[in-house]
C-alpha positions as CSV (number, residue, x, y, z in Angstrom):
1,M,-34.5,-3.4,13.5
2,H,-37.1,-0.6,14.5
3,R,-36.3,0.1,18.2
4,S,-36.3,2.9,20.8
5,H,-32.7,2.2,22.1
6,P,-29.6,2.0,19.9
7,P,-28.4,-1.5,18.5
8,F,-25.4,-3.0,19.8
9,F,-22.6,-2.6,17.5
10,A,-19.4,-4.5,17.0
11,V,-16.5,-3.1,15.0
12,F,-14.3,-6.0,13.8
13,G,-10.8,-4.2,12.6
14,A,-9.5,-1.5,14.8
15,G,-7.8,0.0,12.0
16,A,-8.1,4.0,10.8
17,V,-11.6,3.4,9.6
18,G,-12.8,1.3,12.5
19,C,-11.4,3.2,15.2
20,Y,-12.7,6.5,13.7
21,F,-16.4,5.0,13.5
22,G,-16.0,3.1,16.7
23,A,-14.9,6.4,18.4
24,L,-18.0,8.3,16.9
25,L,-20.4,5.5,17.9
26,A,-18.9,5.2,21.5
27,R,-19.1,9.0,22.1
28,A,-22.9,9.0,21.2
29,G,-23.2,6.3,23.9
30,Y,-24.2,3.6,22.1
31,P,-23.0,-0.2,23.2
32,L,-20.0,-0.9,21.6
33,Q,-17.1,-3.4,20.9
34,L,-14.1,-2.7,19.2
35,I,-12.0,-5.9,18.2
36,G,-8.6,-5.5,16.9
37,R,-4.9,-6.2,17.4
38,A,-3.6,-6.4,20.7
39,A,-1.5,-2.9,20.3
40,H,-4.5,-1.2,19.9
41,V,-6.5,-3.0,22.4
42,Q,-4.0,-2.8,25.0
43,A,-3.7,1.3,24.5
44,I,-7.3,1.6,24.4
45,A,-7.9,-0.2,27.7
46,T,-5.3,1.8,29.2
47,H,-6.0,5.4,27.8
48,G,-9.4,5.2,26.2
49,L,-9.2,5.6,22.2
50,R,-7.7,8.7,21.3
51,L,-9.5,10.8,18.6
52,Q,-7.7,13.6,17.1
53,T,-9.3,15.6,14.5
54,A,-9.2,19.5,13.1
55,T,-10.8,20.8,16.4
56,E,-10.3,18.4,19.1
57,D,-8.0,16.1,21.0
58,V,-9.8,13.4,23.2
59,H,-9.6,10.1,24.9
60,I,-12.9,8.0,24.6
61,P,-13.2,5.4,26.7
62,L,-14.7,1.8,25.0
63,A,-14.8,-1.6,25.3
64,A,-11.9,-3.3,23.2
65,S,-10.9,-7.1,22.8
66,T,-8.7,-9.0,20.4
67,E,-11.4,-11.9,20.3
68,A,-14.1,-12.5,17.8
69,R,-16.5,-13.8,20.6
70,A,-16.7,-10.2,21.9
71,A,-19.2,-9.6,19.0
72,A,-21.6,-12.2,20.4
73,Q,-24.0,-9.8,21.7
74,A,-23.9,-7.5,18.6
75,D,-27.0,-6.6,16.5
76,V,-24.8,-5.0,13.8
77,V,-21.0,-5.5,12.9
78,L,-19.2,-3.1,11.0
79,L,-16.5,-5.0,9.1
80,C,-13.5,-2.9,8.9
81,V,-10.8,-5.2,8.1
82,K,-8.4,-5.1,5.0
83,A,-9.7,-6.6,2.1
84,T,-6.9,-9.3,2.1
85,D,-8.5,-10.4,5.5
86,T,-12.2,-10.8,4.6
87,E,-12.5,-14.3,4.6
88,S,-10.4,-14.8,7.5
89,A,-12.5,-12.4,9.7
90,A,-15.6,-13.8,8.5
91,Q,-14.7,-17.4,9.5
92,Q,-13.5,-16.0,12.9
93,L,-16.9,-14.3,13.4
94,A,-19.1,-17.0,12.0
95,P,-19.2,-19.3,15.5
96,H,-20.2,-16.3,17.5
97,L,-22.7,-14.2,15.9
98,R,-26.0,-14.2,16.9
99,P,-29.1,-15.0,14.4
100,G,-29.8,-12.2,12.3
101,A,-26.8,-10.0,13.2
102,V,-26.2,-7.5,10.5
103,V,-22.9,-7.1,9.0
104,L,-21.9,-3.9,6.9
105,C,-18.4,-4.3,4.9
106,L,-16.8,-0.8,5.1
107,Q,-14.0,-2.0,3.2
108,N,-12.2,-1.1,-0.1
109,G,-13.1,-3.3,-3.2
110,V,-16.3,-4.2,-4.7
111,D,-16.6,-8.2,-3.7
112,N,-16.2,-8.0,0.0
113,A,-20.0,-8.4,0.7
114,E,-20.1,-11.5,-1.6
115,R,-17.2,-13.2,-0.1
116,V,-18.5,-12.8,3.3
117,R,-21.9,-14.2,2.5
118,A,-19.8,-17.2,1.2
119,V,-18.7,-17.8,4.8
120,L,-21.7,-17.0,6.8
121,G,-24.5,-18.2,4.8
122,P,-28.3,-17.0,4.8
123,A,-28.4,-16.7,8.6
124,H,-26.8,-13.3,8.8
125,P,-27.6,-10.2,6.3
126,V,-24.5,-8.9,4.8
127,W,-24.4,-5.5,2.9
128,P,-21.7,-3.6,1.4
129,A,-21.1,0.0,2.4
130,V,-19.2,2.4,0.6
131,V,-16.9,4.8,2.9
132,Y,-15.7,8.4,2.1
133,V,-13.4,9.1,5.3
134,A,-10.0,10.2,5.3
135,T,-8.2,8.8,8.7
136,A,-4.8,7.5,9.8
137,M,-3.7,5.7,12.9
138,A,-0.9,7.8,14.3
139,G,0.0,5.2,16.9
140,P,-1.7,2.3,19.0
141,G,-5.0,3.4,20.0
142,H,-4.6,6.9,18.3
143,V,-6.8,7.5,15.2
144,Q,-6.7,10.9,13.1
145,H,-9.5,12.2,11.2
146,L,-8.4,14.3,8.3
147,G,-11.6,14.7,6.2
148,R,-15.3,13.5,5.2
149,C,-17.5,11.1,7.2
150,E,-20.0,9.6,4.9
151,L,-21.5,6.1,4.4
152,V,-23.4,5.0,1.4
153,L,-25.7,2.0,1.9
154,P,-28.0,-0.1,0.3
155,D,-31.7,0.9,0.2
156,A,-32.6,-2.1,2.3
157,S,-34.9,-2.3,5.1
158,A,-31.9,-3.4,7.5
159,C,-29.9,-0.6,6.5
160,A,-32.6,1.9,6.6
161,A,-33.3,0.8,10.4
162,I,-29.6,1.2,11.2
163,A,-29.2,4.6,9.4
164,P,-30.8,6.9,11.8
165,W,-28.6,5.7,14.7
166,L,-25.4,6.1,12.7
167,Q,-26.5,9.5,11.5
168,Q,-27.3,10.3,15.3
169,A,-23.6,9.6,15.8
170,G,-22.4,12.0,13.4
171,I,-22.1,9.8,10.5
172,A,-23.7,11.1,7.2
173,V,-25.4,8.4,5.7
174,A,-27.2,7.9,2.2
175,L,-29.4,4.9,1.2
176,S,-29.0,4.1,-2.7
177,D,-30.1,1.5,-5.1
178,Q,-27.1,1.9,-6.9
179,V,-24.5,1.0,-4.2
180,A,-22.9,-1.4,-6.8
181,G,-22.0,1.4,-9.3
182,T,-21.2,3.4,-6.2
183,L,-18.9,1.0,-4.8
184,W,-17.1,0.7,-8.4
185,A,-16.8,4.6,-8.4
186,K,-14.8,4.3,-5.1
187,L,-12.8,1.6,-6.6
188,V,-11.8,3.7,-9.3
189,V,-10.8,6.7,-7.1
190,N,-8.8,4.1,-5.0
191,C,-7.1,2.6,-8.3
192,A,-6.0,6.2,-9.4
193,Y,-4.5,7.4,-6.3
194,N,-3.8,4.5,-3.9
195,A,-0.6,3.0,-5.7
196,L,0.6,6.1,-6.7
197,S,0.5,7.5,-3.0
198,A,2.1,4.3,-2.0
199,I,4.9,4.6,-4.4
200,V,5.8,8.0,-3.6
201,Q,4.6,8.1,-0.2
202,Q,2.9,11.4,-0.7
203,P,-0.5,12.7,0.0
204,Y,-3.1,13.0,-2.9
205,G,-2.7,17.1,-3.3
206,W,1.1,16.7,-4.0
207,L,0.2,14.1,-6.4
208,L,-1.8,15.9,-8.7
209,Q,0.7,18.8,-8.7
210,Q,3.2,16.7,-10.6
211,D,4.1,16.9,-14.2
212,G,2.2,14.4,-16.0
213,A,0.1,13.1,-13.0
214,P,-3.4,14.5,-14.2
215,A,-3.1,12.5,-17.4
216,L,-1.8,9.4,-15.8
217,L,-5.0,9.6,-13.5
218,A,-7.3,10.1,-16.4
219,Q,-5.8,6.8,-18.1
220,L,-6.4,4.9,-14.9
221,V,-10.1,6.0,-14.7
222,A,-10.6,5.4,-18.7
223,E,-9.1,1.8,-18.0
224,C,-11.5,1.2,-15.1
225,Q,-14.4,2.7,-16.8
226,A,-13.9,0.1,-19.6
227,V,-13.7,-2.6,-17.3
228,A,-16.9,-1.6,-15.6
229,Q,-18.9,-1.1,-18.6
230,A,-18.1,-4.7,-19.7
231,E,-19.0,-5.9,-16.2
232,G,-22.5,-4.1,-16.8
233,V,-22.1,-1.6,-13.9
234,P,-23.1,2.0,-14.7
235,L,-20.6,4.6,-13.4
236,P,-21.2,8.6,-13.1
237,A,-20.6,10.4,-16.3
238,D,-18.8,12.9,-14.2
239,L,-16.2,10.1,-12.6
240,P,-13.3,11.4,-14.3
241,A,-13.8,15.0,-12.8
242,R,-15.0,13.6,-9.4
243,V,-11.4,11.4,-9.3
244,Q,-9.6,14.8,-9.9
245,A,-11.4,16.6,-7.4
246,I,-10.5,14.3,-4.6
247,A,-6.9,15.9,-4.6
248,Q,-8.8,19.0,-3.4
249,T,-11.0,17.5,-1.0
250,M,-8.4,15.2,0.7
251,P,-5.0,17.0,-0.3
252,A,-3.3,16.1,2.9
253,Q,-4.5,12.1,2.7
254,K,-1.9,9.6,2.2
255,S,-3.7,6.5,0.7
256,S,-4.2,3.3,2.9
257,T,-1.9,1.6,0.7
258,A,0.8,4.0,1.6
259,Q,0.3,3.7,4.9
260,D,0.3,-0.3,4.7
261,L,3.6,0.0,3.0
262,A,5.0,2.3,5.4
263,R,4.2,-0.2,8.2
264,G,5.6,-3.1,6.5
265,R,2.1,-4.7,6.1
266,E,0.6,-6.5,3.1
267,S,-1.9,-4.0,1.0
268,E,-5.0,-4.4,-0.6
269,I,-3.4,-3.7,-4.1
270,E,-4.6,-7.2,-5.3
271,H,-8.3,-6.0,-4.7
272,L,-7.8,-2.7,-6.1
273,N,-5.8,-2.3,-9.3
274,G,-5.3,-6.1,-9.2
275,Y,-8.9,-6.7,-9.3
276,V,-9.3,-4.3,-12.3
277,V,-6.5,-6.1,-14.3
278,R,-8.1,-9.7,-13.5
279,R,-11.4,-8.4,-14.7
280,A,-10.1,-6.9,-17.7
281,A,-8.3,-9.9,-18.7
282,A,-11.5,-11.8,-18.2
283,H,-13.3,-9.5,-20.9
284,G,-10.3,-9.8,-23.2
285,L,-9.6,-6.0,-22.4
286,T,-6.1,-4.8,-21.2
287,A,-5.3,-2.4,-18.6
288,P,-1.7,-1.3,-18.8
289,A,-1.4,1.6,-16.5
290,N,-3.3,-0.5,-13.6
291,Q,-1.0,-3.3,-14.4
292,A,2.0,-1.4,-14.2
293,L,1.1,0.0,-10.7
294,L,-0.1,-3.3,-9.7
295,V,3.6,-4.8,-10.5
296,L,5.3,-1.8,-8.9
297,V,3.5,-2.3,-5.8
298,R,4.2,-5.7,-5.7
299,M,7.8,-5.1,-6.0
300,L,7.7,-2.6,-3.1
301,Q,6.1,-5.3,-0.8
302,A,8.4,-8.3,-2.2
303,R,11.6,-5.9,-1.0
304,Q,10.1,-5.3,2.1
305,K,10.2,-9.1,2.7
306,L,13.6,-9.2,1.8
307,L,14.8,-6.3,4.1
308,N,13.0,-8.2,6.8
């Protein structure tokens, strides 16, 4: 994808991550199509996408649609749907993607790219991306940025060609030959914080200040490390310290799982703590802290269904 003009980007999934990266790409002047739920699309069509950060509050005009066919011109698709919707999104995109269109999975979990490849087949390069950004949807077509803006992409030729365009749009991009380990490290962070933030509906900084919380996070991390080792995935030696540090770098952030539960939506818990629990069982291991959080979030989701 060596070119003098920017690729056509499609962002499939107009949630907090998709809207934020879509806003940056559109503001850079790139051809862009955002695809998402009707409420967001209608708000964006009327007012533009509202981007609120620590230093600005602006409306950015961009093209938005509820239809997967709107991605037909895309050179690059940023897949930003929940991990629970990965196969469904790939199936919707499959009839419309042009040959060779690159799909980058900007999602939580470690197996999304593999699941997308199983649907799309070899005609479309599919790569995982590790996302570090704190965002939230404050309303239809209104995204708030709370911290960081970084991607880690595989050190592959397609990703290397896309990276400069992302960087010019203000997105920090690193290329790595250790993306599997980086994805797992992100999974560990999510397993440590997401369910806890969801259960008490509090941000990361508050969580770590509570009595016993650092020890609980350490146990969650240790269980994940044991599973990763059994999977043959190397993790950074300083990962426990990195996990603790998240509370300082993103103190005001509530997890995506917390945001999902607050809106009465299904969370990604099965692809976070649930994934660790399943892989632990496959290796004859146990992950009791992860299991407990998995069950508690399942209970909260079941309770919401009863109330609805």
